[in-house]
C-alpha positions in Angstrom: -89.9 230.2 91.7 -86.6 228.3 90.1 -86.5 228.9 86.5 -83.0 229.0 86.3 -80.8 225.9 84.7 -78.7 225.4 87.8 -78.7 221.4 88.6 -80.2 220.5 91.7 -77.6 220.2 94.5 -77.5 217.5 97.5 -78.8 220.4 100.0 -81.9 220.6 102.2 -83.0 223.3 99.7 -83.4 221.7 96.6 -84.4 218.4 98.1 -88.0 218.8 97.3 -87.4 220.0 93.8 -86.2 216.8 92.9 -88.9 214.9 90.6 -88.1 211.1 91.3 -86.7 209.0 88.9 -87.5 205.9 91.1 -86.1 203.0 89.0 -82.6 204.5 88.0 -82.4 206.2 91.5 -83.0 203.1 93.2 -80.8 201.2 91.0 -77.9 203.9 91.4 -78.1 204.2 95.5 -78.0 200.5 96.0 -75.3 200.2 94.1 -73.1 202.9 95.9 -74.5 201.2 99.4 -72.9 197.6 97.3 -69.6 199.5 96.4 -70.6 198.9 92.9 -69.2 201.5 90.5 -71.7 202.7 88.3 -72.0 204.9 84.9 -74.9 206.9 84.0 -75.2 208.4 80.4 -77.8 210.7 78.6 -78.0 213.6 76.6 -77.0 217.3 77.9 -79.5 219.0 80.1 -81.4 215.4 80.7 -80.4 215.7 84.6 -77.7 213.8 84.9 -76.1 216.0 87.5 -79.1 216.4 89.6 -79.2 213.1 89.8 -75.9 212.4 91.1 -76.4 214.8 93.6 -79.6 213.3 94.7 -77.4 209.9 95.0 -74.8 211.8 96.9 -77.8 212.9 99.2 -78.9 209.8 99.9 -75.9 208.4 100.4 -74.9 210.7 103.4 -78.3 209.9 104.7 -79.1 213.4 104.5 -82.5 212.8 103.8 -83.4 211.7 107.2 -85.9 209.2 108.6 -88.6 210.1 105.8 -86.3 208.5 102.8 -86.2 210.3 99.7 -89.5 212.1 100.2 -88.3 214.1 103.4 -87.1 217.2 101.4 -87.2 219.4 104.3 -84.6 217.2 106.5 -81.5 219.3 107.5 -78.3 218.1 105.7 -76.0 215.9 107.3 -72.6 217.6 108.3 -70.0 217.6 105.9 -67.6 214.6 105.8 -65.9 212.6 103.2 -68.0 209.7 102.3 -69.0 211.5 98.8 -66.6 213.2 97.0 -67.7 215.4 94.4 -65.2 215.8 91.3 -65.8 217.4 87.6 -64.5 215.2 84.6 -64.9 218.0 82.0 -61.3 219.3 82.4 -58.0 218.4 83.2 -56.9 214.6 82.7 -56.5 211.1 85.0 -53.4 212.7 87.6 -55.4 216.2 87.8 -58.7 214.1 88.9 -57.0 211.9 91.0 -55.0 214.7 92.7 -58.6 216.5 93.4 -59.9 213.3 95.1 -56.6 212.9 97.3 -56.7 216.3 98.4 -60.5 216.0 99.2 -59.5 213.4 101.2 -57.2 215.2 103.1 -53.9 214.1 101.5 -51.1 215.8 99.4 -50.9 216.3 96.0 -47.5 217.8 94.8 -47.5 219.9 90.9 -47.2 217.3 88.2 -47.2 214.3 90.3 -48.0 210.8 88.0 -51.2 209.2 88.2 -49.2 205.8 89.4 -47.7 207.7 92.4 -50.8 209.6 93.1 -52.6 206.4 93.1 -50.5 204.9 96.0 -50.5 208.2 97.7 -54.2 207.3 97.8 -53.9 203.7 98.7 -51.8 204.6 101.3 -54.5 207.2 102.8 -57.5 204.6 102.3 -55.5 202.1 104.3 -56.5 203.7 107.8 -59.8 205.5 108.0 -58.8 207.5 110.9 -56.4 209.4 109.2 -59.4 210.5 106.5 -61.9 210.9 108.8 -64.3 208.5 107.4 -65.7 206.8 110.0 -69.7 207.0 109.7 -71.2 210.1 112.4 -72.5 208.3 115.8 -71.0 205.0 114.5 -69.3 202.8 116.6 -66.7 200.8 114.5 -64.6 201.3 110.8 -64.5 203.6 108.2 -66.8 203.6 105.2 -65.8 202.8 101.5 -66.0 206.5 100.2 -68.2 207.4 96.8 -66.5 209.4 94.2 -68.9 211.3 91.9 -67.7 212.4 89.1 -70.0 214.7 86.6 -69.5 215.3 82.8 -66.4 212.5 82.6 -64.2 213.5 79.4 -63.4 210.9 77.1 -59.5 210.8 77.1 -59.8 211.1 81.1 -62.2 208.0 81.5 -60.1 205.8 79.2 -57.3 206.5 81.1 -58.3 206.4 84.8 -61.0 203.3 84.1 -58.8 201.6 81.1 -55.3 202.2 80.9 -55.2 202.0 84.8 -58.4 200.1 85.6 -56.7 197.5 88.0 -54.8 200.4 90.1 -58.2 201.9 90.7 -59.7 198.6 91.0 -57.4 197.8 94.2 -58.3 201.3 96.0 -61.3 201.1 98.5 -63.4 204.1 96.2 -66.8 203.2 94.7 -66.9 205.4 91.4 -70.3 206.8 90.1 -69.5 208.7 87.0 -72.0 210.8 84.4 -71.1 210.6 80.7 -73.0 212.5 78.0 -74.3 210.6 75.2 -71.9 211.3 72.3 -69.1 210.5 74.7 -70.7 207.0 76.4 -69.6 204.8 73.5 -66.1 206.0 73.3 -65.7 205.8 77.2 -67.1 202.6 78.2 -65.8 200.6 75.5 -63.4 197.8 76.4 -61.6 197.5 78.6 -63.4 200.5 80.8 -66.8 198.4 80.3 -65.7 195.8 82.7 -65.1 198.3 85.7 -68.6 199.3 85.7 -71.0 196.9 87.1 -73.8 199.0 86.7 -74.3 200.9 83.8 -78.0 202.7 83.2 -79.0 205.3 80.6 -81.4 208.3 81.9 -84.5 208.0 79.6 -86.6 211.3 79.1 -89.3 212.2 81.8 -92.8 210.6 82.0 -95.1 213.5 81.0 -96.6 213.2 84.5 -93.4 213.6 86.0 -92.6 216.4 83.3 -95.3 218.4 84.8 -94.4 217.6 88.3 -91.4 219.6 87.4 -92.8 222.2 86.0 -95.2 223.0 89.1 -92.2 222.5 91.9 -90.1 224.9 89.9 -92.8 227.7 89.5 -93.7 227.1 93.4 -95.7 228.6 95.5 -95.0 232.2 94.7 -95.8 231.4 90.9 -98.9 233.1 89.5 -101.3 230.4 89.4 -102.7 231.9 85.9 -99.5 232.4 84.5 -99.1 229.0 82.7 -103.0 227.6 82.1 -102.8 223.8 82.1 -103.4 223.4 78.1 -100.4 225.7 77.7 -98.7 223.5 80.4 -99.4 220.4 78.2 -98.4 221.7 75.2 -94.7 222.7 76.5 -94.7 219.2 78.4 -95.6 217.4 74.8 -92.7 219.6 73.1 -90.2 219.2 75.5 -90.4 215.6 74.9 -88.9 214.8 79.0 -86.3 216.3 78.7 -85.7 218.5 81.8 -83.5 221.3 80.7 -85.8 222.2 77.0 -88.5 221.9 79.5 -87.5 224.4 81.9 -86.3 227.0 78.9 -89.5 226.6 77.7 -91.5 227.0 80.4 -89.5 230.5 81.6 -90.2 231.9 77.7 -93.3 231.7 78.5 -93.7 232.8 82.3 -90.8 235.0 82.5 -90.1 236.6 79.2 -94.2 236.5 78.7 -93.4 235.2 74.8 -96.6 233.1 73.4 -96.9 229.6 73.8 -97.3 229.4 70.0 -94.5 231.6 69.4 -92.3 229.5 71.4 -93.1 226.2 70.3 -92.9 227.9 66.5 -89.5 229.1 67.0 -88.7 225.2 68.7 -90.0 223.7 65.6 -87.7 225.4 63.7 -84.6 225.5 65.3 -85.0 221.8 65.6 -85.5 221.4 61.7 -82.4 223.6 60.8 -80.1 221.6 63.6 -81.4 218.1 61.8 -79.8 219.7 58.7 -76.6 220.3 59.6 -73.6 218.0 60.0 -72.8 215.9 62.8 -69.9 217.8 64.1 -72.0 221.3 64.3 -74.9 219.5 66.3 -72.3 217.9 68.4 -71.1 221.7 68.8 -74.4 223.0 69.2 -75.3 220.5 72.0 -72.4 221.4 73.5 -73.1 225.4 73.5 -76.5 224.6 74.6 -74.8 223.1 78.2 -72.1 225.7 78.4 -74.6 228.9 78.0 -71.7 230.5 75.3 -67.9 229.4 74.2 -65.7 230.9 71.5 -63.4 228.4 69.3 -60.2 229.7 71.2 -61.9 227.9 74.1 -59.5 225.0 75.1 -62.1 223.2 77.2 -64.4 223.1 74.5 -61.3 222.2 71.9 -60.6 219.1 74.6 -64.2 218.3 74.8 -65.2 218.0 71.1 -61.4 216.8 70.6 -60.9 219.5 67.7 -58.6 222.0 66.7 -59.6 225.6 66.6 -59.4 226.2 63.3 -62.3 223.2 63.3 -64.1 224.8 65.5 -64.4 228.4 63.8 -65.2 226.5 60.8 -68.0 224.3 63.0 -69.2 228.0 64.6 -69.7 229.3 61.0 -71.9 226.3 59.9 -74.2 226.9 63.1 -74.2 230.5 62.3 -75.2 230.3 58.6 -77.9 228.1 59.7 -79.2 230.7 61.7 -78.8 228.6 65.1 -76.2 231.3 67.0 -75.8 234.3 68.1 -72.8 236.3 68.0 -71.2 238.7 70.7 -67.8 240.3 72.0 -66.4 239.6 74.9 -63.2 241.7 75.9 -60.4 239.6 76.9 -58.5 240.4 80.6 -55.3 241.9 79.8 -53.8 243.0 76.2 -55.2 240.8 72.8 -57.9 241.0 70.8 -61.2 240.5 71.8 -62.9 237.4 71.6 -66.3 236.5 69.8 -68.3 233.8 71.8 -71.3 232.3 70.5 -74.4 231.4 72.1 -77.3 228.9 71.2 -80.4 230.9 69.8 -83.3 230.5 72.5 -86.3 229.2 72.0 -88.2 232.4 71.8 -87.7 235.5 70.4 -83.6 236.8 71.1 -83.2 240.3 73.2 -79.5 239.5 72.2 -77.2 241.4 69.2 -78.1 239.3 66.2 -74.4 239.7 65.0 -70.9 241.1 65.2 -69.6 244.0 62.9 -66.4 244.4 64.7 -63.5 244.5 62.0 -61.0 243.5 65.0 -63.2 240.6 65.9 -64.4 239.3 62.6 -60.7 238.8 61.7 -59.9 236.5 64.7 -62.9 234.3 63.7 -61.4 234.1 60.1 -58.0 233.5 61.1 
């Protein structure tokens, strides 16, 4: 049984769990084969990371002679044809330094983006130096595919806008994932010209959503734990959103909450979300992706492009709407403990509903 939120990876272990999005998968794998840069947008939890990993799996040729259905195939040997990079934090220089290091190069601390691009160009000019030859092939280096998950707005604008022509000149193909809330900002001109293929990840069709649950429940699942009528109701309520689908299924199958209670709680939460401000709704989406966060989290401030005091205000709005739960997370070393927030689940919560610590409350109000 696999009802956790972890995205599927490009491994044989996870291959059978992937429910094919045939059209978008074919488009992206074809783009990678042709060396075309591609961008994928979609809501948080829609399956962008799993999709990118699936493209990586197929690009590496790890799916074997059976193609995308060969989930039991053994993964290919590690190579540098596909490079996974997180775009959620850091700047363009940090991302370029990571790419350079993954290719076997050396990135000096604090190196400027222009210097890193020059070093990448030199490294990529000789495939032998970075071990880019196809396993078993007699000729030539291949063009590495750089997979950037959760690309931040500022990083995307700098890399593919300000530095677009320099990045274009490198022998690299780029596949990036951008959250819906960031897509317009990241992909507006001149960045739009960099990506020849741009696609939005649509919700799963009901048949695919049903298949996803069945695969996640697996052979060890109790066939009576989720009867067909209950599964149909969960699929309709999830609206084709994979993360929501898994969360609802887990609440019923693992937590033992009645379907009526789970769906009623979900409806009430959605109604409250519709009534908060746009900034608070965006924070709720970030919180849903992160699991928990604090106003003092620098990465969250960067993603939201707001200050800590503004996050305090937005968290307070979500709390007033009954959408978040608080808990105290002790700091490592000296300093006051932090209050962290978690989006309320779709069912009755087992977490403490509030924080009563005067010290922690003082931190949030400050």
